[in-house]
N, C-alpha and C positions, 0 to 999 in steps of 0.2 A: 447575444449583446442587448439590452435594454437599450429602447427609446430613450427612456428619461427615467432618471432618480428623481424620487420626490425626498427631499428631505425638509424635516419637520420636528415641532415639540410634544410630547406625547399630551401635551392639554389640548390640542387642536387636533387631537385624534380624531375625533368626529365630522367636523367641516371635511378633513383632508380624504378622509374616507370616502367621502361623496365627491369630491375634486377629481378620485383615484378611478373611481366609478365610471365617470363620466368623460374623461379622458381614455378608458380604454375602450368605449363607446364608440369613439372614435377612429378604432380599430387601431392605436398606438402601444405598444408594449411598454407596461410604465413597473415599476418595482417601486417596492414601497417596506420597508421594514415587519410590515404582518404577512410579507412573502418568506419569512426564514423560516428554516425548519423547527419544530423544538428542539432536534439533538444536532442541531448546526452550531457553531462556536460565534457569539453573538458578534462581535467586535470585528472579527476577521471576515464574517460574510459581508457585513456592513461595507470594510473597506476594497472588500473587490467590486463589489457591484455599483461599487464610489467610483471606482476605477476605467469599470468597462460602459457605464452607460455613456454614451453618445449626447444625451445635455442632462442637466441636473436642474431642477424644477427646485426654488428654496421657497419656503411659506410664513411667510413676514409676520409677526404677529409681537405684543408685547413680551409673550413669554418667551417665542422662538430666541428673540433680541437679545434676551440676557441669557440662553444658552451658548456654552463655547462648543459644544457640539456641533449646533448647524451653525454658528458664524464659519467655525473649522472647516466644514463639507462647502460654506458657502465661499471663502477664500479659494479651495481647491475649486473650482467651478469657475470664479472669474481669474484666476492665473490662468486659466487654459481654454476661455472663451467657450466655455459650455451654459454661463448660466444664465437660467431666466427667472425672473422675480414675481412672485404673487402677492396680495397683500391681503390677508384673512380677514384682520383688522383694521386701526387705522393706529398705526405706531411711529417712532423716528427709528430709520432703518441705524446698522453700526457704518463708525465713519468707514469711510471705499463703497458703503453701498449704495447712500442717499443721493447720488447724482446720476445713479444709474435706473431707468425706467423699469416701470413692471405692472403686471394689469390688476386692478382692484377691484375683490371679490365680494367687499364688502356689501351683505344683502344677499348674495345667492343664496336659495333656497334648494342647489342640487339638480337645478333645469338640464337636463344633459342640452339643450336646445338651446340656451344661453349663448348670444354672440361671444363670453367673454371666454366663452370656453373653446369655441373655434377660433380665436386669437389666439389661446394659449397653444393649442394644437398646431396652429400654423407654426407660432415662432418654435417650438419641438423640431417640428421637421427642417425648419429652416437650419437649427441650429445642430441636429442630427445631418447633414447635409454637407455642412462646413462652411455654413453663408452663419452673419449676424443677424438676431431677431430685431422685430424694429420696433421702435421704441414704442413704449405705450406711456399713457399719462399716471405718473405716480398719483397715491389718493395724499390729499393734505392731510395732513399729523391734528387731530383735534386737542385742544389745549395747552398746543405748543409755541410760544411766539417767534413768531416768521424771522424776528430777526438770529435767533436761535438755529434755526433750520437755516439761514442763508449764511452762515458762520458754517455749518458743518458741510455744507456742498463746497464752500468757496476754500476748504481746507485741500481739496483734490484738485484744485489749481494749477496744472503744471504748466510750465514755459519748457518749449519745443523750438527746435528750429536752430537758429543761429550760435554761434560758439557763445556772444555774449548773452543769451538768456537759458541758459542751461541750470539756474538755482531755481530752487521750488518756491514760489511766492508764498510771503505767511500769510495765513488765512484771517486772520485779526486784525492786520492791518490797515486801521482808518485812514493814514494819511499817505501821500505820497511817499519816494524814493527820496532816504533823506540825502543830503547833499555835501560832500563831503573834499575838502581841501585838501590835497598832497600835497606839504610844499616841500621844495629841494632841500632833499640831504644833503647837509654840511659833512664834507671830508675835513677830519683838522690833521690831516696832510696833507696836500695839496698836490701830492703825487697819486693819490689815489682816485683824485679825480672823475675819469673818466670810468672806475669802479663803481665809485660810489653814485653816478647817473643813472648805471644800467642798473644796480637794485632799488633804484629810485623808478624807474620804468618798470620794471618787474614787479614792484608793490603797488603799482598802479592799477597795471593788466589784472592781478591777482584780485586787485579790490573789486575793480570794476566788473567784474564776471557778475556781480552778486546784484538781480534787481532791484534791493532794498537797498541801494547806496548809488548815489548818482555822482562820478569824479569828474572835479572839472579841470579842464583841458590843460596840456603841458604849457602851452603859450599864455593863458590867462593868469596861471597861478605863480609863474616865475614871473610874471612882470608884477604881481600885486607883492610876490616877496622881497623886491626892491625897496618898495616902503615901509614904512614904519608904521605899520598897521596893527590894531588891537582885534583882539577875538570876535569883539562885536561890529569891527568895521567890514571883515569880511563876510560878517551876515549881513549888513547893509546893503554893501555893493554886489555881494555876486549871490547872495541869497546861502552862505555855506551853513550848513545846522552843525559841524563839526570840522577841526584843524587837524592833520595828523603831521609831527614836527619831529626830526630824526638826525642826528648825527653818528656819525662813522670813524672810528681807530682802527688803525691797521697796524698791528707792532708784529714783527715776524710772519710766521703762517697762522695769526689767527685774526680774526675780524670780528669787533664788538660794534653793537649798535645800542643807542639809546632812543628809547621812543618815548611821544607823550601824544595822548589824544585829550584835545580841551573840547567842551561844546563853548558851543556861540553865545548862546542867549542866555549864560550868567558866567562864561570863561573858567567853570570850573574846569580843573583836571578831573576827566573823570579815570585814563589809565596809563600809568608810565611802567616803562618795565627796560630788559636790557634783550635781545637776542643775538646771535653771533655763532661762531665755529669756525672750524679751520678751514683755509682755504686752500684746499689742496686740484678742485676742479671749480674754476668759478664759475662756469656757466650755473654747472650741477650749486655751487652755491646760492647765488643770485636766488634762484628758484626757490630753494629752500626758505631763504630767508623771507622773501615774496610772499610763500604761503602760507609761513610762522606770523607774520604780523598780518596777512588776512584774517587768520585761523584766532588771532587774539584780539581783533576790533568785532568781527560778526556777532559773536554776542552781548556785546558792548552797546552797540547803536539798533540792537535788534527791535520789532515793534515791542513796546511791554516792557523792555528790559532785556529780554529775553529767557522771560521768566518761565516760559511754557515751551515742551520742544517744538510744536508747533507756528512757534514765533522764531524760530531760529532756521535759517534758511540752509538747503541741500540740493541736489538735484532728484528728480522725482523717481529715479531708479531707486537712489540712496534711500528716500524715503520709504520708496513699498518695501525693499527687504527690511529697516528698521521696523514698519509697521507689523510685517512678519512675525518676527523676534519680539517687537512687544506682547503679542496678539499669545505666542506660547509661554508668556513667562507670566500671562497672566492664571495661566494652568495650574501654578505654584505647587510645581513636585519638578523631580529631580530628572527625570527625562525629559521635559519641556524644556528647563532651565539649560539640558545640558543641549539641544537642539538647536536651542537659541544662539548660544557662543556663537559658532561658523557662522550664522549668519551676519550679527552684529561685527565680526572680523571682517566680513565680506563688506561690507557698509562703508568700514572704516578703512579700507584697503581702497577705496573708490573716493572718499571724503575724508583724511586725515583728519581735519579741523570740524570734526561733526562733533559738539557737545553730548548733545542727546547719546549719543550713540556711546560714545566714552562711561557716559551715566549708568547705560543700562547693562552694560558690558560688565563694571563694578557690580552693579547690583545682583546680577547670576551667581559670579564667582564668591560673594558674599553669602547669598544661599545656598549654594553647593556645600555638602561636604569633604572636605580634603580627601578621601577616598573616591567621589566624582570624577575628581580633575588631575586625580593621579600623583599629587603632591604634597608636603607637611601643611599641618593647618597653619601655621604661622606663616608660613610661603604666601600661601593661598593668601589670605586673611589681608597681607603686604599687596598683595597685588590688586586685590580688589579697591583698595585705599589710593594705589598709585592710580588704576584707573578711573576713581572719582573723583582727584585732585586734577586730573588731567584735562574732566571736563569741568572744573569748575575756575580752574585756568583760562579756559576758551571763553568760556558764559559765567561769571562769577554770581547770577542773579536765577539761576536755571533752580528751580525749585527742588525739579526729581532730583537732581543732584545731592545737595544739602539734607533732602530727605535720606536717598540710600547711602552716604555717608555714614548718617546718624543710625541707621538699621546696622551698618556694618560693625558699628563702635561699639555696640551692645549695650552696657551698664556705663560705659566710663563718662563722667560728668561732661565732656565736651557733646557728647550723643544728643541728651536734649535740648543743648544751645544749636544743632545743626537741624533736630525736627523742629524746632518752635522755629529758626528761620526759614523752613520749608514752607509750614504752612501760614505765616505772615507773608512770604512772597506770593504764594498762592494759594487761597482758601479754600479749592474746590481740587486739591490732590486729597483726594481718600488715602492713598497710599502711605502718605506721610502723616495726616491724622489717624491712621490706623498702625503705623509701626510707635506715634507718640505712645499712643492706648496702649501698645504691647510693654515699652518701655516705663509706664507710671505703674500698670499692672505687676509687672517684675518686682516692684520696688513697694509693694503693695500699697502703691496710692489707687487704691479701685476706685474711690468716689472723683478723683480727678480724671482717672483713665474712661468711665464712661461718657461724659462729655468728649471725648475724642474719639470715642467709637459711634456716639450718636453721629459726629459731623460725619463721619466715613460713611456711615451706611446712608445718612442725607442724600450723598452723593451719589453713591453707590448702592442704591435701594435691594437690590437682586442678587449682586455678587459674593460669594456664598464665604467668599472669607471675611465683610463687613461685617454681615448678619452672624455669622459664628462668635469674630470676637466678641461682638455686643452682646451674645446673649451667652457667652463665657463670662463676662463681667456682670450680667445680671443673675446668673446663678450665683456665684461669688459673693456678690450685696446680698443675698434672699431676697431678690426685690421680684416678688411672685409675681405682683398684679403687673411691673413692666415684662416680665417672660409673656405673661396671659397675651397683652396687647402685642406684643411683634408676634405671638404666635397667630392672634389673629388676623393681623396684618396681612403674614402670607398666605393666611387663609383665602383672603379676599382678593390676593395678585393672583391667585390659582397656582402656585406653585408647588404644587405636594413634595417634587424633591427635595426643595429648598426647606421647607417647613420639616420634614422628617431627618435634613441633615442638623439642622437647630435642635431639635429634639434630642437626639441622641448624643449633642455636646452638653447639653443641659444636664442629661442625665449622666454622663461621665464628672462633670464638675461637681455634680451633687453627691458625688462616692456611689455612683451604682453602674458600675461596668457591666454588670448582666445586660440590665435593660438597655443601656448602651449598644449593646453586641445585637438584643435581638431588636431594635429600631433598625438600624441598619444592616441587617440578615434579613429585616421586609422590605426594605428600601432598594436593596439588591435585588430581592425574587419579582419583585412590582418593575423596577426599572432598571433591566440589567445591563443599560447603559452607564449607569455608576459602579457597575464593580471596581474599576480599577481605582476611584477615588475612596471607594469606601477601602480595598484593603490596604490601600496605602496607610488608612488611619485606624485600622481597627486591630492590627497583629501585637501589639502588645497588651491592648488589652485582653485580647483571648492568652495572652501567654501567661498574663498574670493572673487569668481563672485557671490556668492550669492545660489550655487547650493547646498544647505545643505544637502538635501536628500543625493543625491547622494552621498557628502563625508563621508554622514556614512555610505552608501553602503560599502564605501573600507574596513572597519573596522580598518579603521586609527583613527577616529572621533567616539564618544562616545556621548550621548544623552546628559550627567553630563557636557560633556567640549563644546558642546555647550550651554548651558545654561550660563556655567560661559563664554564663549567667548561673549557672549550677554548682559552682563553685570550682570548676579545673581550668586554672589560667594556662594562658600559653607561657612556653617555653621561654626564659630570658631571650636568647637568639629573634624568636619571631617577634617577640612584642619589638625589638632592636630594630629590626629591619622592617619595620612601619615606622620608623621615625625619620625623619628629616635631618630634626635638633629639636633640644632635651626637650625645649616647651610645648612641642605638639603631644607628648605625652600628657600632656595636661590640657591642652586646646581641644581634644578631641573630647564626641558627646558624651560618651559615657563609660570611655575608659578608667578615669578615676575616680568613680564608683566603684566598677565593678572589683577590679584592681586594690581598691581601698580596703576589701573585704577577703578578697581571696590570696593576694600573696601574703600578707601576715598569716592567714589559716594553712599556708604551706610552707612555713617556717621558714619564709622571702621575703623576713621586716625589712633586711638591711637593701634588699634589692628597691622594696618600692622607695623607703627612704634615700637610696643615691637618687632615685630620678629627682624626686626634690630638689636634692642638692646640685643636683648637674643644671636644674634650670632657673636656678633663684638663689641670689646672693643669702637672704634672709626673708622675716616673717613678712617687713614693709614692701621688699622688692615682690613679692607672691603676691601683696593686696594691689602693688601698683599694676601690674602685668594679668593677673587674672581678676579679679574682682575690683568691685562688689558685681557680680552678676548674680544669674537665676542659678550658676552654679554654686554659687554660696554654701549649699548643700553640702559642698564635701570638704567644708574644711572640720567641721568637727570630728571625721572620721579619722583627717590629716594628721590633726591635733591628737588626736589619743592613740597614731600610731607613732607618732613624733614622741609623745610619753613614753611610750612602749620604748622606745630604743635610747631613752634615756636622756632626749632633746626638750626638759620640762621647760627652759628659759625661751625655745623658740616656739614652744606651742603656748605659751601665755603669750607672746608679742604675736601671731596671730589671735588671738580673743581680742587681742587691744585691736589690734588694726580692724576686725568688721566689727565692734561694737556699737561702733555710731551704726551702723545697717542695721545692725540687730534692733538698736534702740528705736527706731524709726519703724521698724517692722512692729513691733511688741506695741505700740502704742497708737497702732492704725486698725483700719477695720480688717483683719486678718484673716485668711483661707484658712483652711484646712491643712492644707500643705505647707503654710508659714507658721501653723500651729507644730509642726510633726519638726520643719526645721529649727525651729527654736528648742525643743523638748531635746534633740542632738546636742545643739550647744549647751544646755545646761548640762546633762550627763555629763558631756566631757569635759566642763568645767569643775564635776565635783558634786554639782545642785541638783541632787536627785530629787527632793520631793519636787522642785520643781519642774525635773523634767518628766518624772511619772505622771503630774499632772497636767502639763502639756502635750505630751501623750493620750492620753485617755479623752485630754479634749478635741486632739485630733480624729481618733476613730467615731468619736461622738458627732461629728462635723462631715464627715464619711469618708476620710481620710484611708485608703488601703495600698499596701504594695504593689510594684508593677513585677518585684520578682529582676527589675533592671537598675534603674536608680537607688530603688530603695530592695533590699533581701526580704523576700515573702517571707521568713522566719526573721523578723527585729532581732532577737537575740544576737541574730551573725552580725549586727554590724558592731563594729571596734567598740563608738562611743559607749553604748549602753553594756558594756563587760559589767560595771560594776552594778549593772541592777537587777542582772538576772535570776537570781536567789530572792531577790523580795516577791512577796505573793502579790500586791499589785501589780507591779510587770507580771509574773506568768500570767497574771486572770486579763490583764489587756491582751496578751500575748495570744490566750486562746480565744477571745473574745476575737479578735482580727481573723484565724481560722475559720471560725465560726459564720463572719459574714463573706469570706472567700468563698465559701461553702453555698452559700445563700443567695450569693450572685451567680454560682453556677450555675444553680436550679433555673434559675429565668431563663436560659439560653435554650432555645427550640430545639433538639436534637435533628427534628429533620429539616428545618430551614440549614442548619446547619451542615448537613448530608447536601443537600442540595448546591450549597456555596463551594465546599472544597469537598465534591465526591469521592477521593480516591482516597483521604485519611480520615472521613467521617463515616465512612461506610458503618464499623462497629459500632459506633455512639449512636445513629441512629435506629439501630436491630431491635 
């Protein structure tokens, strides 16, 4: 068991190597990743070493602050009290670490006798012995406004001690607690006076636990309520910022409360609603109503209007769990989202009225596939929307909730409304800007998408998702000067990993999957810690170029999927077994594309059309429930299959329903993929000359089939059935095959074998 594990970013390796040597000179047993044997599994070895070490040194620098791996290791060390922070360069530490002290080794040249080395060694020995390290002075961050640093530190202030101070203080609150006058609730039936009085007391108590609210005393409010006062009078006489008023009606075993919240400075009714339920357990009911009222008020009177998650109060423990879940979600992979869900549920069990946790839970379900959560696609999507609506019910101005709701809604018209509201509420919400860019890009509005992506990147300049989104848009627009400037920026930032990710992404957009694979494999060799990220995104490029075994080795593609991609559909019973409802067939990521080709080819056209009839009443119903979206590409094959089944009128109705979307795409700056979609539509509508011209345009601009959404052999697409004898179609078909082979040759066999040794040994021979 090592005395200390050293966490750092690869760009800082030279400086960290000196630190490791100096600490070893003091007699400490130091572990860092240079100690990993070449044959050892990289990630598993690091995880084991992190678990076993008695203490953990995290080396902060601008590069490591942006590293998810370093932040994760720091979080593990922080949670179990093993964290020692060392600042290699001036930087702003991540949230939850800025308030902790550390040793500044800026300017240190590697002298093992430097007093700072001795202080670090002493801290290691104390932590290894079960003590806390003594505080050190954190270096001042150059170039960062002091106010920004203070706000980051204030985020971590948590009230502890008495029952009445269990809420987390808002870090950006500039004023003192808001004062709320909870007026005596009125009983519409005099017989309910005692019940209503008890509900009033419980409600005052629940609200009073929030340190952002000062609740006026019972006697004062009772006395004032007997006078005919205006909201402004309450503000003048007792300094009330808000008035909460309510009435209670009891009929049978049901109780209904009407409530209103009024701002006193302008007499505006901020909120009005009804709460209530069944009165089977009077004490439980009183507490339920009190908690529900508190929840509805908290986000509405939060500092800044409850726009940001950190404005909305909760307990320190709840916020810590929520923050860990959010950190996982930033990784943007299925495993991390699945791991975040139980954390968010735990946070909500502790504080059912914490709106940001509801918003994140909805976002997590929105991102995951139905198979990831073992439910139908519609059920999953409905659940995500339910969680997000609950968040907005509690905090109507929460930017995060509006943004996630827009993301979950996809290309529905209301999605853009939600996303634009999110960025209007919080112009620094990088996720919202990124999702807005995605929506605009999927609608072929690339010139509008680029400013959204640019804003997201300005907020998060070294987050892979903001960078890659923007790079993809620049590549689609063929903006080479913009791309080169972006590469130069990443080079100057010293982030080689992000630079290579960006270059690989651009190669994919340009229609060079071979280059994308080559760059990704080079990155994988140079930075094995990026393997999971790469494998998650490389599987279908490998499959599209015919590296089937390698694609399966990534874990993203199963043997069953490969069989279906190659034209062997599952049996009817297997397909139906995975459907919770008929619409799930169409909400699947790839099923509609694959089965549109394979089922008719196997004489199962009626079965395919049956899935359509079971899910939709007609073409308009399909357009309402299913599109417009990025899956508009399924419509041409669906229409072709409907025509083949004698449903010409239904096929024509589909074309009419989607024609406005097509017109918008055709008149904009279109990508190679857009050209392919238009080619399919024109072919399905019998406009053969236009279809061939657009197909040639798509291939000329870099489009290649992936064997998944598009058949490797374009003649297998039902919509192209009438083109398969045309010489120009056959010529472009052969051109596609030649380009696939050309891209295959770009993939280095040795690097492929290193990445996937079991399946690639023959290729490397």
